[in-house]
N, C-alpha and C positions, 0 to 999 in steps of 0.2 A: 377422429381417424387415428390409426395406430401411430405411435411415435417410437423412436429408438429406445432401447434399454439404457439405463444409466450404468456407470461403472460398478456400482455396488448392488445392483439388482441380483438376486440369486440366480445361479446357473440351473438349479433344479429345485422343484417344490413337489415333494412326494414323487409320483411317477411322471411328473410333467416338466417340460423344458420351456421356460418363457422364451417367446420369439419377439414380442414387442409389447409396449405399454398401451393400454386402452384408456387409462385414466387413473387419477389418484385423488384421494380426499382425506378427510379427517380421520376416518376409520382405517383406511388401508389403500392398497393399490390393486388395480385390476389389470391382468396381463392377457394377451393373446398367447396361448401356449399349446404345445403339441406333445403327444405321447411318442414313444419310440416307434410305434406302429403307424403313426401318421394321423391320429385323430386330433382335430383342432377343438379347443375348448376356450371358454372365458374363465380365467382363474383369478378369484378374488382372495386376497390375503389381508391379514390384519397387521397394522404397523407394530413393530417390535416394542415400541415404547409404551403401548397400551395392552400388549398381549398378557402381561402379568396381572392385569386388573380382572378379578373374577366377574365383575359386573359386565365388562365389555365382552369377556368370553361367553357369558350367558346370552348376551344380546346376539353375538355372532351365531351361537347355536340356534337361537330362536329364528334368526334370519334363514338359516338352512332349513329348519322345520317348515317355515312358511312357504319357502320356495318349493318344497316337496308337496305341500298341500295343493298349491295351484297347479303343479305338474307341468309336463311339456306341452299340454294342449293349449294353455293360455300363458305359459311362462317359459323361461329358459330352463329346460329339464335338468335336474340335478344329476350329474354324472358320478361325482365322488365328493367326499368331504372328510376333513379331519379337524374337528373343533378342539381336540386335545393335544394337537401337535404343538411344538415349541412356538411356531408361528402358525396359528390356525389358518386353514385355507378351504375354499369352496370352489369346486370345478363344475361349471354348467355348460350346456351346449352353447356354441358360438352362433348367435342368431344373425341370419342374413337379412338385414333390414335396417334402415336408419331410425334414430330416435325421432319422435314426433316433431320436436322443435327443428331438427334438421330437415325433415320432410316439408314442413311449412316454409322454412327458409329457402328451400330449393324450388318449390312449386307455388309459393304464395298461399293465400287462403285456399283451403281445399273445397272442392265442390260439395254441395249439399248431400248428394248421394254418397259421397265418401264419408262425410261426417256422420251420417246416419248409420251406415254400415259399421264404421269404427266404434261408435257408441254402443250399438247393440252387441257387438262382439265383446267389448269391455264389460258390459253388463254380465255376460256369461262368466268372465274371469272373476269379477267381484262376487257374483252369486256363489261361485265355488268356494271362494275364501270365506264368505260370510256363513255358508252352510257348515263350515268347520269352526265357527265362532272366532275367526281371525279377521282383523281389520288391517288395511294397508297403512294408512295414515300419512303417506307421502306420495300420492299420485301427482305427477307433474309431467310435462312433455318429455323430459329427458329420461323418464322411467318407463316410457311406452315405446316399444320397438315395433315398427310397421313392416310386416313381411307380406309376401304375395298371397299368403293364406290366412291372414288375420293378424291382429296385434298381439304382442306379448308383453306382459307386465313383469318388470324386473325390480331389483333393489328393495328387499324387504328388511332393510337394516333397522327400521323402527316399527315394523309391523309387530303386533302382539295380539294375544287373546283379548276378546272384548271384555271390558271390565277389569283387566289386569293392570294395576298401578304399581307393580313391583319395581319396574325399571324406570318409570316416569312419574315424577312427583306432581301431584295435582297442583295447579297454579303455574306450571311451567309450560310454555308453548313450544312444542317440538314438531318440526316439519318445515315446509317451504311456504313462507308467508303468502305469496301471490296465489297459492292454490289450497290454502287451508280452509277448513270449515270455521264458521263463527265460534262454535264451542271449542274447537281446537285452538283457535287464536286466543281465546280467553283462558286457556289452561284447564278447560273442563274436559269431561269424558267425550272422546271421539268415537262414536258408534258406527255401525254400518251406514247409517244415514249421513254421517260425515264423509264417507267415501263417495256417496252419491253426489254430495255437494261438490267435492273435488273433481269428480268425473265430469260434471256439467261445466266446471271451469275449464277443463281440458278441451271439451268440445267447443266452447266459445273461442278458445285460442285457435283450435284447428280451423274454425269457420271464418275467423277474422284476422288472425295473426297477432292478436293482443290478448292478455289475460283479462278476466272480467272486472278486476279491480285495479288495473293499470300497473305501472311500474313505480319504483321509488324506494325509499328507505324502509327497512323492516317495520319500524314503529308505525310509519304512515300506512303501510299495507295492512298491518294487523288491525288498525283502527277502521279502515275502509271495509275490510271483510266483516267486521262485527256490526258496523253502524250505517253504512251507505248502500245504496242500491247498485247492482252490477251494471256495467256498461255493455249493453247488448247491441251497440251500433255495428252494423255489418252482418249480423246474424240473419240468415234467411228467415223470411217472415213466418213461414210455417213452423220453424223450430223455436221461435221466441217463447211461445207459451209453454212448450215442453221444458225448455231449459230454465225458464223463470221459476217454474214450480220446484225444480231441483235446487235452485239457489235461494229458496226461502230460508230466512233466518231461523225459523222454527223447524227443528229436525223432524218433528212428528207430522209435518205437513208435506214432507218430501216423499216421492214415490219409491217403491221398492225397486230393486234391479229388474225383477221380472216384469213389472208394470212398465218401467221405463223402456226396456227392450222392445216390448210390444208397440209402444208409441213411436219408436224410432224406425223400426224396420221389420218387414215380414219374413226375413231370412231367405228370400228367393235369390238365386244366382250364386256365382262364385265371388268370393271377396275380391279377388283380383279384377273382376269385371267392374268394380266400383272405384278402382284406383286410377289416377291420371297416368297417361303414358310416360310422362317425365319421371314420375315416382317409380313406375315399373322398371324403367331403364336404369335407374339408380340402384335398385335392388339387384338387377342382373349384373351391373358393374361390380358391386360389392362381392357377389358370388365368385366372380373371376379374380378380382384383385386379392382376395384373402390368400390365394395360392401363389401370388407373386411377391408376397412379403418375404424378404430375406432377413434372417436374424442379423441385427445390427446393435452394437453396444458402444455407447459414447465413451471416450477415454477418460480416465481419472484426471482431475485437475493436476496441474504441475506440482503442487505441494502436497498431494495426497497419493500415497502408494496404491497401485492397482492390486488389490488383494482378493479379487473375485476368484473363487476356486475353479479349477479346471473341470469342465464337465466330463463325466465318464462317457466313453463311447457308447452310442445307442446300439442296442441289440434288436435288429429288425426281426419281424416275424418271418417264419419260413415262407408263408404265402407271399408276403411283400417281396422277399428276396427272389422268389420264383418269378414274380411279375417283372422285376427289374432285370433279372438274368435273361428273360426272353424278349426284352425290348419293349414290353408293354408300358405305356405311359398313361397314368390316370390320376386324378386328384380325388382323394377321399376326404370327406369333410363331415364333421359332427355338427355343422351349422344347422340351426333349426328353423323351421317355418311354422308359424302358429296355425290355428284352425279357424276357419270361418264357420262358425256355428253359433246359433243363439240358444243358450242353455236356459231352460226354464224348469223350475222344480215341479211345475204342473204343466201338462200338455204333452205334445209329441216328444219322442225321444230325439236327442240331438244326433246329427250325422257324425260318424267317426271322423276324428281329426287327422288330416294329413300329417305325416311325421317329418323327420329331418330331410333336408335337401341340400344340394350343392349348386343348384342353378335355378333360374326362373323357368318354371314349367308352363305348359300351355294354359291359357287363361280360361278357355271354355270348358264347361263340364263335359265329361265323357258320358256316353249313354249307358251308364252302368247302374247295377243295384247299389253298389257302394264303391268308393275309391279312397285309397290313402296314399300319401306320398311316402316313398321309401328311399333309402340310400341308393346310389348308383348300382345297377344290377348286372353290368356287363364286364366288370373288372376282371373276373376270373374265367372268362369264357374259354380261354386257351388252355386252361389247366384243370378245371374242375368239371367232372361229368355230371350227368343226371339232370341237366336243365335247371338246377338250383331251386326247384320247387318241390315240395313234399306235401302230400295229403296225409294227415295223421288224425284219425278220429274225427272230431268236429272242427279241427284246426287246419290251416294251411301254413306251412313253415317255409319261409323264403331265405335263401342264402345269398348274401352279397358281401358288403364290407361288415355286415352284422347279421346275426341270426335273429329273425323276428317271427314270433308266433301270432297269428291273426285268427280270430273266430270267423270261420268261413261264411256263416249265415249273415252276420251283421257287419263285418269289417272292423270289429273292435280289436285294436292292437293290444294283445294280452301281455306281451313282454318283448324285450329286445336284449340281446347279448352281443357284445362287440368282438367280432372274430379277429380283427387285425391285431389285437393284443394277445388273444388267447389261442389262436391257431386251430380252432376246432373245426373238424369236419363232422357231418351228420349223415345218417341214413335212416330210412323209415320202412316199415313193412305194412303201413296203413293203420296200425294200432298202437305202435310205440315208436319212440324216437331214441336213437342211440348216438352218442358222440364219441369222437376220437381226438386225443390231443396229448400234449406232454404232461407228465405227472410231476408233482412236487416231491415225490418220494425218492429223492436223489441218492439216498444211501443204497437203494436197491438197483441203481443203474449199472448193468453189467455189459451193456452193448455199445458203449462209447458216449453216452449222454444220459439225460433224464429218462426214466422208464416211460413206456407207452401206457397211456391211461384209456381204458374203455369204460364208458359210464352211460347210464340211462339219463334222459333229460326229462324233467318234470314238465308236462304239457301245460300246467297252470302258471308256472313261474319262469320257465326257461332255465332253471338252475339244475346243476348236476344232482343226481339222486341215485339211491341204491337200486339195483346192484351195480357196483363199480369194481374194477380190477386193475391193478398196476402190474404191468408186464415188464420186468427188468431185463428180459432177454431181447428186447427190441428198443431201439433208440427213438424215443418220442420226439426228439428235436429235428429229425431228418425232414427235409423238404418234401420228399415224395411219399411219406407215410400216407396211406389212403384207406378210407372206409369205402369198400366196394359196394356192399349192400348188406341188408339184414333180413332175416325171415325166421319166424317161429322161435324167436329168442336167441338165435345164433347170429353172431357178427362175423362177416367175411372181410378180412383185412389184409392189405398189402403193407408190409412193414420191413424195415431194414436194420442191419447191424453195422456198426462202424462209426467213425467220427463224422461229426457235422462239417459240411463244407458249404461255401456260398453258391453252389450250383445245385441243379436238380439231382444229378446222380454223380457218383464218384467210383472209379475203378477199385478203390479200397473198401467199398461197401458191398455187402451181400444182402439179397432181397428174398422175401418169402411171402407166400400166401398162406394164411392160417384161418381156421374156423374156431370160434370160441363160443361156448354155450353160456350165455349170461345167467340164466336161471339156475343152472347146475353148478356154475363156477368152475367150468372144466374146459381145458384146451382139447379140442377134438382131434385136430391134425394140423401139421405144418408141412408145406411143400415148397421147395426152392423155386424161384422164378429165374428166367433167363436174364443174363446180364444186359444192361442198357448202356448205350453209348453215353459217356459223360457229356453233359450239356443238353441232353434230350429235353424237348420242351414239355411234353405232356407226361402225365402220370402213367402208371402201368396200365390202368383200365380206363377205357372210354365210357363204358357203361356195364352194368351187371345186374342180374336178377336170378332169383331161385325159382325154377319151374319144376314142380314135382321133386324128383331126386336129382335134378340137374342144376348145377351152377352155370348159367349161361352168361357169357361175357364177350365183349368186343375189346380187342387189344390192338395197340399199334406196335409194329415191329420196328427195329432200328432203320430199316430201309424205307420206312414211311407207309408200308402197306398195312391195311386193316385186316385183322384175323378174327373170325368167329371161333371161340374156344369153349368147349363144354366139358365140365368136370363132374365127377360123382361127388355129391355133397357128403357122402358117408366117409370118404377117405381122401378126397382132393385129387384123385387120379384123373388125368386128362383122358377123356373118352375120344375126342377128336378135335382137330385144329385145322381150319380151312380158311385160306385167304379169300377176301372179298374184293376181287379186282374191280377197279373203277370207283371204289368208295374212298372218299377223303375223310381223314380222321376228324377234322373239325366239324364235319356235318353230322356226326353220329354221337356226339357227347350229350345225349338225352336218353331217357328211359327206353330200353329196347322193347320190341313187341314179340311175344312168343306165346304159344299155348302148349298143351300136352304133347302135340305132335310135331310142331314146326317152330323154327325161328324165322321171322319175316324180316328181310333186309331191304331197305330202300336207299334213298340218297343217291340215286342214279337209276339203274334199272331195278325193278321189283322182283324179288325171288323168295322162294320158300325152301329152307334147308331142314331136312328131317333131323329131329333131335337125337334119334337113336344112333345115327352114323355120320351125319353131316352131308349126306348126298342131296343133290338138288331134286326137289319134288316137282317144281315148276319154275319157270323163269320168263319174264316178259321179253327178254332178248329174242326168245323164240316165238312167243305168242303175240307180242306187240312190239316188233323190232323198231328201234330208233326212238322209242318213247322214253321220257325222263320223269322220274317220280321223286317226291319228297319222302319223308319218314311215314311209315304206315301206322294205322291204329286198328285195333280189333275190338268188336263189340257184337255180342249175341250171334256168333256164328258167321259174321261178315267181316271181311278185311277192307279197310278204306285207305286210300292214299290220294294225294293231290298230283295230278298229271300236268306237266308243263304245257301251257297253252290251251288247256281244256278245263281243268277244275277238278272237282271231287269225282272219284271213280270207286265203285263198289265191286269187290271180287269175292268169288267163292274161295275160302282159304285152303280148301283141300285140292282143288283142281286148277286154281288160278283163272277160272272162267269169269268173264266180266258179267256182272249182274245188271248194272246200269251205269251210265255216264251222266255227268251234270249237263243240264240243258240251258239254253239261253245265251251262252257266250260270255257271261259275266265272270266265269272262272278263268279267263285267259291270263289274268294278272295275279292269280293265286300264288301265295308264298310257299315255296318248296322247303323252306328251312324249319318250319314248325309243323309237327304232326297235327292232323285234324283232331278235333275233340268231338266225340259222338255221344249224342243223347238218345232218347227213345224215339223222338219224332224228327229231330234235325241233326245234321252234322255241321260243325263250325270250322271255318278256315279263314285265314287272314288274306285280305286283298288290299294292299296299300295301307291306308289308315283306318280301315273298317274290318270288322269281324262279321263275315257273312254266314247266315244260317241257311243251309240247303235242306229242302224237304226230302226226307229219306224214302218217302213213298212215291214221289214223282220225279226226284232228281232236279227240281227247279229251285233256284234261289228264292227265298221267301222274304227275308228282311235282313237288316244289318245294324251293327252298332259301331259307333265311333270308338277307336281304341288307340292307345300308344303301345300296346303289348306286342312282344315278339316271342313270348313263351306262353303256352296255354296248357292247362290241365283241367280235367273234370273232377269236381268234388260232388260225388253222387249224393252224399248225405245232405249237403246244403243245397242241392239242385242248382249248382252254379258252375259256370266256366270261369276259372281263375286265370287272369291275365297278368303277366309281369313284363314291364318294359317302359322305357322313357321316363323312369323315375316314379312310376305308379305301380301299385298293386290294386287290381280292380276285379269286380265280379259281374258276370253277365248271366242272364237266365239260361239254364240248361234244361231243355225240354225235348 
């Protein structure tokens, strides 16, 4: 458990601020640390007294390399590192789960089903290491963290390439005696088979509460490991022959990780389904308590002056300031949860791994094509438009406390970028992704702060790519700078000039909407925006999209009313501005629905406004008085919306005539906050914890899927309904 910092612990390490101590050993100290933007990490540092030794620095670098090899799927994902710093450091995700020894201490010997699932998942971790010719060499209970989604292997301080004796002299036993392999105990080569031996020892401990060769002095343990038989008392009968083979003194008779995984478990079910309730409760407790830790530093002894440097004031990101200023309270965490997946180099492809989490999520599998765990996704609901989901080529990009790119067909997490530190906003036109944020080109800042940077985002890596442009006429540090939308290589941006303040808007700032052609490298036009009341909660635009020659947008005025505003994309001139009475701003911060003729507005009554002049083409206040609708969706010449108390309704978009209504009464509880997703045969809408598919030919509900999602989009190319919510990103069949 975390303990207070000492008087001489550093105030800052790189961009991280230590909050508490997690542990200390011969090589260094591990801290719980946070960034200025709120991300929590485990920060490992090297002791100053050995930092000058090239051999120790090399070992530290190799530890970082090994951690990167195992990756966030089976280990604590590497966030950042600097092996060349005066005091080398390594920042990894802070994993929400107890070490295996703590789990056994809390629950006692673990059930057989838990041991089997644990062992199979660890085979996947070791298999990934061994495929890169790396062996761990120090598998022990304290180096295995148990999360709700699988175990994570940590501490690669003595891991090395197989066969590499550069850092370890032959004849010297390095590791933890109780869990060493016989060859390692004898100072000989520890191969992948040695890791299998150690893994079996871990599983004996998990099943019985005692190591296979008992306790005692190091010399006694080293002798027993090499020359005596393991004590398998208490191991479930069906596991004895499996583990005994792994504990064979002859490394050539031990099974491979692939074979061992197949003997332990078939991979069915969720990893959390195999954990005792006591252990699950402890994981949930840790997820909560990490945010209750208050930085505490022990005073210096009476005869030692307190010389710890004063920490520089943290500069919060503009999004976090906006959240704080609007009274939103949320805990962001970089804590990781491992994956329950059995990786075999031959056979079926592994399921994509859930990613980082800040809470214990539902244990039962969703009825999805794939699912991954993502960071909390509702933190910016009050301030960020567009529903925070983007379809881009074969990817789906989700915006929460980080920007994550996922392959829509498989659920493979291609990349993640952390927004709380970099303040980036994004927009997509379906084929490319553009980002907006502050530039480092400070010399060109002419508008009160760092210039505004517009950049393409590489869909394969998530990194910034050309073309990019630094715009010194706008202050990239301002809270309310906003990427409205992008189309045909043109970015439409709301940006300000004036000094940064700790609120959304200031009377000393001036605001503009501009269009920038990324491919041509040319500013097309700039138009002033009306002043906003200081302290206004939301950004200028609730949603925006380009339709033909029109930039169609929904904006909130200072009096709280929502306006539909249409501009000419050629020069930014406002063609018309119409208030949408009865519409609340918080309901329409999702992609709007329009075609070449109309803008369709829901979130109350349903109406169609002509794009040419903003006049009302039709309105359900007249045709279906007293009825309430959610947000609409348009597909193949039909407009769809969920009607309160009824369910999905199909309309003729030109006349507003009803084509059909959902039958059967199951739509009475349909969610009005999410627009339906329309396929070729079915329309999908949420009802409680299920996503219902309604037959478009009959209007009858056909089948449903269990989901935690509250935002849904169609990914036509992947033939999937993408759902985000409850800490998951998931995909369901789109038919």
